[in-house]
All heavy atoms as atom14 arrays in JSON, in Angstrom:
{
  "sequence": "MLPWTGRDDERTAELRVTGYYYGYVRDRPDSVLAALRAMARDDGA",
  "atom14_mask": [
    [1, 1, 1, 1, 1, 1, 1, 1, 0, 0, 0, 0, 0, 0],
    [1, 1, 1, 1, 1, 1, 1, 1, 0, 0, 0, 0, 0, 0],
    [1, 1, 1, 1, 1, 1, 1, 0, 0, 0, 0, 0, 0, 0],
    [1, 1, 1, 1, 1, 1, 1, 1, 1, 1, 1, 1, 1, 1],
    [1, 1, 1, 1, 1, 1, 1, 0, 0, 0, 0, 0, 0, 0],
    [1, 1, 1, 1, 0, 0, 0, 0, 0, 0, 0, 0, 0, 0],
    [1, 1, 1, 1, 1, 1, 1, 1, 1, 1, 1, 0, 0, 0],
    [1, 1, 1, 1, 1, 1, 1, 1, 0, 0, 0, 0, 0, 0],
    [1, 1, 1, 1, 1, 1, 1, 1, 0, 0, 0, 0, 0, 0],
    [1, 1, 1, 1, 1, 1, 1, 1, 1, 0, 0, 0, 0, 0],
    [1, 1, 1, 1, 1, 1, 1, 1, 1, 1, 1, 0, 0, 0],
    [1, 1, 1, 1, 1, 1, 1, 0, 0, 0, 0, 0, 0, 0],
    [1, 1, 1, 1, 1, 0, 0, 0, 0, 0, 0, 0, 0, 0],
    [1, 1, 1, 1, 1, 1, 1, 1, 1, 0, 0, 0, 0, 0],
    [1, 1, 1, 1, 1, 1, 1, 1, 0, 0, 0, 0, 0, 0],
    [1, 1, 1, 1, 1, 1, 1, 1, 1, 1, 1, 0, 0, 0],
    [1, 1, 1, 1, 1, 1, 1, 0, 0, 0, 0, 0, 0, 0],
    [1, 1, 1, 1, 1, 1, 1, 0, 0, 0, 0, 0, 0, 0],
    [1, 1, 1, 1, 0, 0, 0, 0, 0, 0, 0, 0, 0, 0],
    [1, 1, 1, 1, 1, 1, 1, 1, 1, 1, 1, 1, 0, 0],
    [1, 1, 1, 1, 1, 1, 1, 1, 1, 1, 1, 1, 0, 0],
    [1, 1, 1, 1, 1, 1, 1, 1, 1, 1, 1, 1, 0, 0],
    [1, 1, 1, 1, 0, 0, 0, 0, 0, 0, 0, 0, 0, 0],
    [1, 1, 1, 1, 1, 1, 1, 1, 1, 1, 1, 1, 0, 0],
    [1, 1, 1, 1, 1, 1, 1, 0, 0, 0, 0, 0, 0, 0],
    [1, 1, 1, 1, 1, 1, 1, 1, 1, 1, 1, 0, 0, 0],
    [1, 1, 1, 1, 1, 1, 1, 1, 0, 0, 0, 0, 0, 0],
    [1, 1, 1, 1, 1, 1, 1, 1, 1, 1, 1, 0, 0, 0],
    [1, 1, 1, 1, 1, 1, 1, 0, 0, 0, 0, 0, 0, 0],
    [1, 1, 1, 1, 1, 1, 1, 1, 0, 0, 0, 0, 0, 0],
    [1, 1, 1, 1, 1, 1, 0, 0, 0, 0, 0, 0, 0, 0],
    [1, 1, 1, 1, 1, 1, 1, 0, 0, 0, 0, 0, 0, 0],
    [1, 1, 1, 1, 1, 1, 1, 1, 0, 0, 0, 0, 0, 0],
    [1, 1, 1, 1, 1, 0, 0, 0, 0, 0, 0, 0, 0, 0],
    [1, 1, 1, 1, 1, 0, 0, 0, 0, 0, 0, 0, 0, 0],
    [1, 1, 1, 1, 1, 1, 1, 1, 0, 0, 0, 0, 0, 0],
    [1, 1, 1, 1, 1, 1, 1, 1, 1, 1, 1, 0, 0, 0],
    [1, 1, 1, 1, 1, 0, 0, 0, 0, 0, 0, 0, 0, 0],
    [1, 1, 1, 1, 1, 1, 1, 1, 0, 0, 0, 0, 0, 0],
    [1, 1, 1, 1, 1, 0, 0, 0, 0, 0, 0, 0, 0, 0],
    [1, 1, 1, 1, 1, 1, 1, 1, 1, 1, 1, 0, 0, 0],
    [1, 1, 1, 1, 1, 1, 1, 1, 0, 0, 0, 0, 0, 0],
    [1, 1, 1, 1, 1, 1, 1, 1, 0, 0, 0, 0, 0, 0],
    [1, 1, 1, 1, 0, 0, 0, 0, 0, 0, 0, 0, 0, 0],
    [1, 1, 1, 1, 1, 0, 0, 0, 0, 0, 0, 0, 0, 0]
  ],
  "atom14_positions": [
    [[175.51, 72.43, 80.89], [174.58, 73.53, 80.82], [173.17, 72.96, 80.61], [172.96, 72.09, 79.78], [174.96, 74.45, 79.68], [174.02, 75.6, 79.48], [174.56, 76.66, 78.16], [174.72, 78.17, 79.04], [0.0, 0.0, 0.0], [0.0, 0.0, 0.0], [0.0, 0.0, 0.0], [0.0, 0.0, 0.0], [0.0, 0.0, 0.0], [0.0, 0.0, 0.0]],
    [[172.25, 73.45, 81.37], [170.86, 73.0, 81.27], [170.19, 73.63, 80.06], [170.46, 74.77, 79.72], [170.1, 73.36, 82.54], [170.64, 72.72, 83.81], [169.93, 73.27, 85.04], [170.5, 71.22, 83.76], [0.0, 0.0, 0.0], [0.0, 0.0, 0.0], [0.0, 0.0, 0.0], [0.0, 0.0, 0.0], [0.0, 0.0, 0.0], [0.0, 0.0, 0.0]],
    [[169.28, 72.89, 79.41], [168.65, 73.42, 78.19], [167.88, 74.71, 78.4], [167.73, 75.5, 77.49], [167.7, 72.3, 77.76], [167.96, 71.15, 78.62], [168.83, 71.57, 79.75], [0.0, 0.0, 0.0], [0.0, 0.0, 0.0], [0.0, 0.0, 0.0], [0.0, 0.0, 0.0], [0.0, 0.0, 0.0], [0.0, 0.0, 0.0], [0.0, 0.0, 0.0]],
    [[167.37, 74.93, 79.61], [166.56, 76.12, 79.84], [167.38, 77.28, 80.41], [166.83, 78.33, 80.7], [165.37, 75.81, 80.75], [165.76, 75.2, 82.06], [166.18, 75.87, 83.16], [165.77, 73.83, 82.39], [166.46, 74.99, 84.17], [166.22, 73.72, 83.72], [165.46, 72.67, 81.7], [166.35, 72.5, 84.36], [165.59, 71.46, 82.36], [166.03, 71.39, 83.66]],
    [[168.68, 77.11, 80.59], [169.52, 78.18, 81.12], [169.49, 79.37, 80.17], [169.65, 79.22, 78.96], [170.97, 77.68, 81.29], [170.96, 76.58, 82.18], [171.85, 78.78, 81.84], [0.0, 0.0, 0.0], [0.0, 0.0, 0.0], [0.0, 0.0, 0.0], [0.0, 0.0, 0.0], [0.0, 0.0, 0.0], [0.0, 0.0, 0.0], [0.0, 0.0, 0.0]],
    [[169.26, 80.52, 80.73], [169.22, 81.74, 79.92], [167.87, 82.05, 79.32], [167.67, 83.1, 78.74], [0.0, 0.0, 0.0], [0.0, 0.0, 0.0], [0.0, 0.0, 0.0], [0.0, 0.0, 0.0], [0.0, 0.0, 0.0], [0.0, 0.0, 0.0], [0.0, 0.0, 0.0], [0.0, 0.0, 0.0], [0.0, 0.0, 0.0], [0.0, 0.0, 0.0]],
    [[166.92, 81.14, 79.48], [165.57, 81.38, 78.96], [164.68, 81.81, 80.1], [164.79, 81.3, 81.21], [165.0, 80.12, 78.31], [165.74, 79.72, 77.06], [165.23, 78.44, 76.47], [163.79, 78.46, 76.3], [163.06, 77.38, 76.12], [163.61, 76.21, 76.09], [161.75, 77.47, 75.98], [0.0, 0.0, 0.0], [0.0, 0.0, 0.0], [0.0, 0.0, 0.0]],
    [[163.81, 82.72, 79.84], [162.88, 83.18, 80.88], [161.48, 83.22, 80.3], [160.96, 84.26, 79.96], [163.3, 84.56, 81.4], [162.52, 84.95, 82.65], [162.05, 84.05, 83.35], [162.39, 86.15, 82.9], [0.0, 0.0, 0.0], [0.0, 0.0, 0.0], [0.0, 0.0, 0.0], [0.0, 0.0, 0.0], [0.0, 0.0, 0.0], [0.0, 0.0, 0.0]],
    [[160.9, 82.04, 80.18], [159.53, 81.97, 79.66], [158.66, 81.22, 80.65], [159.09, 80.82, 81.72], [159.5, 81.34, 78.27], [160.09, 79.93, 78.23], [160.27, 79.31, 79.3], [160.36, 79.44, 77.13], [0.0, 0.0, 0.0], [0.0, 0.0, 0.0], [0.0, 0.0, 0.0], [0.0, 0.0, 0.0], [0.0, 0.0, 0.0], [0.0, 0.0, 0.0]],
    [[157.43, 81.01, 80.28], [156.46, 80.36, 81.17], [156.87, 78.93, 81.51], [156.76, 78.51, 82.66], [155.09, 80.36, 80.49], [153.95, 80.65, 81.42], [152.65, 80.81, 80.67], [152.45, 81.87, 80.06], [151.86, 79.85, 80.7], [0.0, 0.0, 0.0], [0.0, 0.0, 0.0], [0.0, 0.0, 0.0], [0.0, 0.0, 0.0], [0.0, 0.0, 0.0]],
    [[157.34, 78.22, 80.55], [157.74, 76.82, 80.79], [158.92, 76.74, 81.76], [158.96, 75.87, 82.62], [158.1, 76.14, 79.47], [158.39, 74.67, 79.65], [158.41, 73.96, 78.3], [158.6, 72.55, 78.5], [159.77, 71.95, 78.51], [160.87, 72.64, 78.33], [159.86, 70.65, 78.7], [0.0, 0.0, 0.0], [0.0, 0.0, 0.0], [0.0, 0.0, 0.0]],
    [[159.85, 77.64, 81.64], [161.0, 77.66, 82.53], [160.55, 77.92, 83.96], [161.01, 77.26, 84.9], [162.01, 78.75, 82.1], [162.39, 78.5, 80.74], [163.23, 78.75, 82.97], [0.0, 0.0, 0.0], [0.0, 0.0, 0.0], [0.0, 0.0, 0.0], [0.0, 0.0, 0.0], [0.0, 0.0, 0.0], [0.0, 0.0, 0.0], [0.0, 0.0, 0.0]],
    [[159.65, 78.86, 84.14], [159.14, 79.15, 85.47], [158.42, 77.93, 86.05], [158.57, 77.61, 87.23], [158.2, 80.35, 85.42], [0.0, 0.0, 0.0], [0.0, 0.0, 0.0], [0.0, 0.0, 0.0], [0.0, 0.0, 0.0], [0.0, 0.0, 0.0], [0.0, 0.0, 0.0], [0.0, 0.0, 0.0], [0.0, 0.0, 0.0], [0.0, 0.0, 0.0]],
    [[157.69, 77.23, 85.22], [156.98, 76.03, 85.68], [157.97, 74.95, 86.12], [157.76, 74.29, 87.13], [156.09, 75.49, 84.56], [155.27, 74.29, 84.97], [154.37, 73.79, 83.85], [153.93, 74.6, 83.03], [154.14, 72.57, 83.82], [0.0, 0.0, 0.0], [0.0, 0.0, 0.0], [0.0, 0.0, 0.0], [0.0, 0.0, 0.0], [0.0, 0.0, 0.0]],
    [[159.05, 74.78, 85.38], [160.06, 73.79, 85.76], [160.68, 74.12, 87.11], [160.95, 73.23, 87.92], [161.14, 73.71, 84.69], [160.74, 73.02, 83.39], [161.85, 73.2, 82.34], [160.45, 71.56, 83.61], [0.0, 0.0, 0.0], [0.0, 0.0, 0.0], [0.0, 0.0, 0.0], [0.0, 0.0, 0.0], [0.0, 0.0, 0.0], [0.0, 0.0, 0.0]],
    [[160.92, 75.39, 87.37], [161.5, 75.78, 88.65], [160.54, 75.47, 89.79], [160.94, 74.97, 90.84], [161.85, 77.27, 88.64], [163.11, 77.58, 87.88], [163.59, 78.99, 88.15], [162.61, 80.01, 87.84], [162.56, 80.65, 86.68], [163.43, 80.39, 85.74], [161.65, 81.57, 86.47], [0.0, 0.0, 0.0], [0.0, 0.0, 0.0], [0.0, 0.0, 0.0]],
    [[159.26, 75.76, 89.62], [158.27, 75.52, 90.67], [158.07, 74.02, 90.89], [158.08, 73.56, 92.02], [156.93, 76.2, 90.32], [155.84, 75.78, 91.28], [157.1, 77.71, 90.34], [0.0, 0.0, 0.0], [0.0, 0.0, 0.0], [0.0, 0.0, 0.0], [0.0, 0.0, 0.0], [0.0, 0.0, 0.0], [0.0, 0.0, 0.0], [0.0, 0.0, 0.0]],
    [[157.9, 73.26, 89.83], [157.68, 71.83, 90.0], [158.91, 71.15, 90.58], [158.78, 70.21, 91.36], [157.27, 71.14, 88.68], [158.27, 71.41, 87.69], [155.92, 71.62, 88.2], [0.0, 0.0, 0.0], [0.0, 0.0, 0.0], [0.0, 0.0, 0.0], [0.0, 0.0, 0.0], [0.0, 0.0, 0.0], [0.0, 0.0, 0.0], [0.0, 0.0, 0.0]],
    [[160.08, 71.61, 90.24], [161.3, 71.07, 90.82], [161.37, 71.31, 92.31], [161.82, 70.45, 93.08], [0.0, 0.0, 0.0], [0.0, 0.0, 0.0], [0.0, 0.0, 0.0], [0.0, 0.0, 0.0], [0.0, 0.0, 0.0], [0.0, 0.0, 0.0], [0.0, 0.0, 0.0], [0.0, 0.0, 0.0], [0.0, 0.0, 0.0], [0.0, 0.0, 0.0]],
    [[160.9, 72.46, 92.73], [160.88, 72.8, 94.15], [159.98, 71.84, 94.92], [160.37, 71.28, 95.94], [160.38, 74.23, 94.3], [160.31, 74.73, 95.71], [161.45, 75.08, 96.41], [159.08, 74.85, 96.35], [161.38, 75.54, 97.71], [159.0, 75.3, 97.66], [160.15, 75.64, 98.33], [160.07, 76.09, 99.61], [0.0, 0.0, 0.0], [0.0, 0.0, 0.0]],
    [[158.79, 71.59, 94.41], [157.86, 70.69, 95.09], [158.26, 69.23, 94.94], [157.96, 68.41, 95.8], [156.43, 70.92, 94.61], [155.88, 72.21, 95.15], [155.76, 73.33, 94.35], [155.54, 72.32, 96.49], [155.29, 74.53, 94.87], [155.07, 73.51, 97.01], [154.94, 74.61, 96.19], [154.49, 75.78, 96.71], [0.0, 0.0, 0.0], [0.0, 0.0, 0.0]],
    [[158.94, 68.9, 93.87], [159.42, 67.53, 93.7], [160.35, 67.15, 94.85], [160.37, 66.0, 95.29], [160.14, 67.38, 92.36], [160.77, 66.02, 92.19], [159.99, 64.89, 92.01], [162.15, 65.86, 92.22], [160.55, 63.64, 91.88], [162.73, 64.62, 92.09], [161.94, 63.51, 91.91], [162.5, 62.29, 91.79], [0.0, 0.0, 0.0], [0.0, 0.0, 0.0]],
    [[161.09, 68.11, 95.37], [161.97, 67.85, 96.5], [161.21, 67.34, 97.71], [161.7, 66.47, 98.44], [0.0, 0.0, 0.0], [0.0, 0.0, 0.0], [0.0, 0.0, 0.0], [0.0, 0.0, 0.0], [0.0, 0.0, 0.0], [0.0, 0.0, 0.0], [0.0, 0.0, 0.0], [0.0, 0.0, 0.0], [0.0, 0.0, 0.0], [0.0, 0.0, 0.0]],
    [[160.03, 67.86, 97.96], [159.21, 67.37, 99.07], [158.84, 65.9, 98.88], [158.93, 65.1, 99.8], [157.91, 68.16, 99.21], [158.07, 69.57, 99.69], [157.46, 70.61, 99.01], [158.81, 69.88, 100.83], [157.58, 71.92, 99.45], [158.94, 71.17, 101.27], [158.33, 72.19, 100.58], [158.46, 73.47, 101.01], [0.0, 0.0, 0.0], [0.0, 0.0, 0.0]],
    [[158.42, 65.57, 97.68], [158.01, 64.19, 97.4], [159.21, 63.25, 97.49], [159.13, 62.16, 98.03], [157.34, 64.1, 96.02], [157.01, 62.67, 95.65], [156.08, 64.96, 95.97], [0.0, 0.0, 0.0], [0.0, 0.0, 0.0], [0.0, 0.0, 0.0], [0.0, 0.0, 0.0], [0.0, 0.0, 0.0], [0.0, 0.0, 0.0], [0.0, 0.0, 0.0]],
    [[160.33, 63.7, 96.98], [161.54, 62.88, 96.98], [162.09, 62.7, 98.4], [162.47, 61.59, 98.78], [162.6, 63.53, 96.09], [163.89, 62.75, 95.97], [164.99, 63.54, 95.3], [165.31, 64.68, 96.14], [165.44, 65.93, 95.69], [165.28, 66.2, 94.42], [165.74, 66.92, 96.51], [0.0, 0.0, 0.0], [0.0, 0.0, 0.0], [0.0, 0.0, 0.0]],
    [[162.14, 63.78, 99.17], [162.8, 63.74, 100.48], [161.88, 63.35, 101.63], [162.36, 62.83, 102.63], [163.42, 65.11, 100.79], [164.48, 65.5, 99.79], [165.05, 64.61, 99.12], [164.74, 66.71, 99.64], [0.0, 0.0, 0.0], [0.0, 0.0, 0.0], [0.0, 0.0, 0.0], [0.0, 0.0, 0.0], [0.0, 0.0, 0.0], [0.0, 0.0, 0.0]],
    [[160.6, 63.62, 101.52], [159.67, 63.34, 102.63], [158.37, 62.7, 102.15], [157.28, 63.21, 102.4], [159.34, 64.64, 103.36], [160.5, 65.34, 104.02], [161.15, 64.5, 105.12], [160.23, 64.02, 106.12], [159.95, 64.64, 107.26], [160.53, 65.76, 107.55], [159.09, 64.11, 108.09], [0.0, 0.0, 0.0], [0.0, 0.0, 0.0], [0.0, 0.0, 0.0]],
    [[158.45, 61.58, 101.46], [157.22, 60.97, 100.95], [156.25, 60.6, 102.06], [155.03, 60.65, 101.86], [157.71, 59.74, 100.19], [159.05, 59.44, 100.77], [159.61, 60.77, 101.17], [0.0, 0.0, 0.0], [0.0, 0.0, 0.0], [0.0, 0.0, 0.0], [0.0, 0.0, 0.0], [0.0, 0.0, 0.0], [0.0, 0.0, 0.0], [0.0, 0.0, 0.0]],
    [[156.76, 60.26, 103.24], [155.88, 59.9, 104.35], [155.03, 61.09, 104.79], [153.84, 60.95, 105.06], [156.69, 59.37, 105.53], [157.81, 60.32, 105.96], [158.35, 61.07, 105.11], [158.17, 60.31, 107.15], [0.0, 0.0, 0.0], [0.0, 0.0, 0.0], [0.0, 0.0, 0.0], [0.0, 0.0, 0.0], [0.0, 0.0, 0.0], [0.0, 0.0, 0.0]],
    [[155.61, 62.26, 104.82], [154.87, 63.46, 105.21], [153.84, 63.86, 104.16], [152.73, 64.27, 104.5], [155.84, 64.62, 105.44], [156.69, 64.34, 106.53], [0.0, 0.0, 0.0], [0.0, 0.0, 0.0], [0.0, 0.0, 0.0], [0.0, 0.0, 0.0], [0.0, 0.0, 0.0], [0.0, 0.0, 0.0], [0.0, 0.0, 0.0], [0.0, 0.0, 0.0]],
    [[154.22, 63.74, 102.9], [153.29, 64.09, 101.82], [152.1, 63.13, 101.84], [150.94, 63.56, 101.76], [154.0, 64.05, 100.44], [153.01, 64.25, 99.31], [155.1, 65.1, 100.39], [0.0, 0.0, 0.0], [0.0, 0.0, 0.0], [0.0, 0.0, 0.0], [0.0, 0.0, 0.0], [0.0, 0.0, 0.0], [0.0, 0.0, 0.0], [0.0, 0.0, 0.0]],
    [[152.37, 61.85, 102.0], [151.3, 60.87, 102.06], [150.39, 61.1, 103.26], [149.17, 61.03, 103.15], [151.88, 59.46, 102.09], [150.89, 58.31, 102.05], [150.01, 58.39, 100.82], [151.62, 56.99, 102.11], [0.0, 0.0, 0.0], [0.0, 0.0, 0.0], [0.0, 0.0, 0.0], [0.0, 0.0, 0.0], [0.0, 0.0, 0.0], [0.0, 0.0, 0.0]],
    [[150.97, 61.4, 104.41], [150.17, 61.67, 105.61], [149.26, 62.89, 105.4], [148.1, 62.87, 105.81], [151.08, 61.88, 106.81], [0.0, 0.0, 0.0], [0.0, 0.0, 0.0], [0.0, 0.0, 0.0], [0.0, 0.0, 0.0], [0.0, 0.0, 0.0], [0.0, 0.0, 0.0], [0.0, 0.0, 0.0], [0.0, 0.0, 0.0], [0.0, 0.0, 0.0]],
    [[149.78, 63.91, 104.76], [148.97, 65.11, 104.5], [147.82, 64.79, 103.55], [146.68, 65.23, 103.77], [149.85, 66.22, 103.93], [0.0, 0.0, 0.0], [0.0, 0.0, 0.0], [0.0, 0.0, 0.0], [0.0, 0.0, 0.0], [0.0, 0.0, 0.0], [0.0, 0.0, 0.0], [0.0, 0.0, 0.0], [0.0, 0.0, 0.0], [0.0, 0.0, 0.0]],
    [[148.1, 64.05, 102.5], [147.05, 63.68, 101.55], [145.97, 62.81, 102.21], [144.78, 63.0, 101.96], [147.64, 62.96, 100.34], [148.51, 63.81, 99.43], [149.21, 62.95, 98.39], [147.69, 64.9, 98.76], [0.0, 0.0, 0.0], [0.0, 0.0, 0.0], [0.0, 0.0, 0.0], [0.0, 0.0, 0.0], [0.0, 0.0, 0.0], [0.0, 0.0, 0.0]],
    [[146.39, 61.9, 103.06], [145.42, 61.05, 103.76], [144.56, 61.88, 104.73], [143.36, 61.66, 104.82], [146.13, 59.95, 104.52], [146.63, 58.86, 103.62], [147.33, 57.76, 104.37], [147.63, 56.65, 103.48], [148.57, 55.77, 103.71], [149.3, 55.82, 104.81], [148.81, 54.8, 102.85], [0.0, 0.0, 0.0], [0.0, 0.0, 0.0], [0.0, 0.0, 0.0]],
    [[145.16, 62.83, 105.41], [144.41, 63.68, 106.33], [143.38, 64.51, 105.58], [142.24, 64.65, 106.01], [145.36, 64.59, 107.1], [0.0, 0.0, 0.0], [0.0, 0.0, 0.0], [0.0, 0.0, 0.0], [0.0, 0.0, 0.0], [0.0, 0.0, 0.0], [0.0, 0.0, 0.0], [0.0, 0.0, 0.0], [0.0, 0.0, 0.0], [0.0, 0.0, 0.0]],
    [[143.76, 65.03, 104.43], [142.82, 65.82, 103.62], [141.69, 64.96, 103.08], [140.55, 65.37, 103.02], [143.54, 66.52, 102.47], [144.41, 67.66, 102.92], [145.11, 68.62, 101.56], [146.23, 67.45, 100.83], [0.0, 0.0, 0.0], [0.0, 0.0, 0.0], [0.0, 0.0, 0.0], [0.0, 0.0, 0.0], [0.0, 0.0, 0.0], [0.0, 0.0, 0.0]],
    [[142.01, 63.74, 102.68], [141.0, 62.85, 102.12], [139.98, 62.41, 103.15], [138.8, 62.19, 102.84], [141.68, 61.62, 101.5], [0.0, 0.0, 0.0], [0.0, 0.0, 0.0], [0.0, 0.0, 0.0], [0.0, 0.0, 0.0], [0.0, 0.0, 0.0], [0.0, 0.0, 0.0], [0.0, 0.0, 0.0], [0.0, 0.0, 0.0], [0.0, 0.0, 0.0]],
    [[140.39, 62.29, 104.42], [139.47, 61.86, 105.47], [138.57, 62.99, 105.96], [137.51, 62.74, 106.5], [140.28, 61.32, 106.65], [140.82, 59.95, 106.44], [141.37, 59.38, 107.73], [142.47, 60.16, 108.25], [143.75, 59.85, 108.16], [144.09, 58.74, 107.58], [144.68, 60.62, 108.67], [0.0, 0.0, 0.0], [0.0, 0.0, 0.0], [0.0, 0.0, 0.0]],
    [[138.98, 64.21, 105.81], [138.25, 65.35, 106.37], [137.11, 65.76, 105.42], [137.26, 65.75, 104.21], [139.21, 66.52, 106.58], [138.61, 67.59, 107.48], [137.65, 67.29, 108.19], [139.13, 68.71, 107.46], [0.0, 0.0, 0.0], [0.0, 0.0, 0.0], [0.0, 0.0, 0.0], [0.0, 0.0, 0.0], [0.0, 0.0, 0.0], [0.0, 0.0, 0.0]],
    [[135.97, 66.11, 106.01], [134.85, 66.62, 105.21], [135.23, 67.95, 104.56], [135.87, 68.79, 105.18], [133.62, 66.83, 106.08], [132.99, 65.51, 106.51], [133.23, 64.5, 105.85], [132.26, 65.52, 107.52], [0.0, 0.0, 0.0], [0.0, 0.0, 0.0], [0.0, 0.0, 0.0], [0.0, 0.0, 0.0], [0.0, 0.0, 0.0], [0.0, 0.0, 0.0]],
    [[134.82, 68.12, 103.34], [135.06, 69.38, 102.64], [136.44, 69.48, 102.02], [136.83, 70.53, 101.55], [0.0, 0.0, 0.0], [0.0, 0.0, 0.0], [0.0, 0.0, 0.0], [0.0, 0.0, 0.0], [0.0, 0.0, 0.0], [0.0, 0.0, 0.0], [0.0, 0.0, 0.0], [0.0, 0.0, 0.0], [0.0, 0.0, 0.0], [0.0, 0.0, 0.0]],
    [[137.16, 68.38, 102.02], [138.51, 68.42, 101.45], [138.45, 68.51, 99.95], [137.56, 68.08, 99.31], [139.29, 67.18, 101.87], [0.0, 0.0, 0.0], [0.0, 0.0, 0.0], [0.0, 0.0, 0.0], [0.0, 0.0, 0.0], [0.0, 0.0, 0.0], [0.0, 0.0, 0.0], [0.0, 0.0, 0.0], [0.0, 0.0, 0.0], [0.0, 0.0, 0.0]]
  ]
}
């Protein structure tokens, strides 16, 4: 059982959101890096 199971507070919601985005970094680091590099090169980023 996870420590936050059954709790519905702000921290729990944050863990769900960050876990969702962590999947992108874990599964597609090449795509995340390419996106960050494209934003860094563009004016107004």
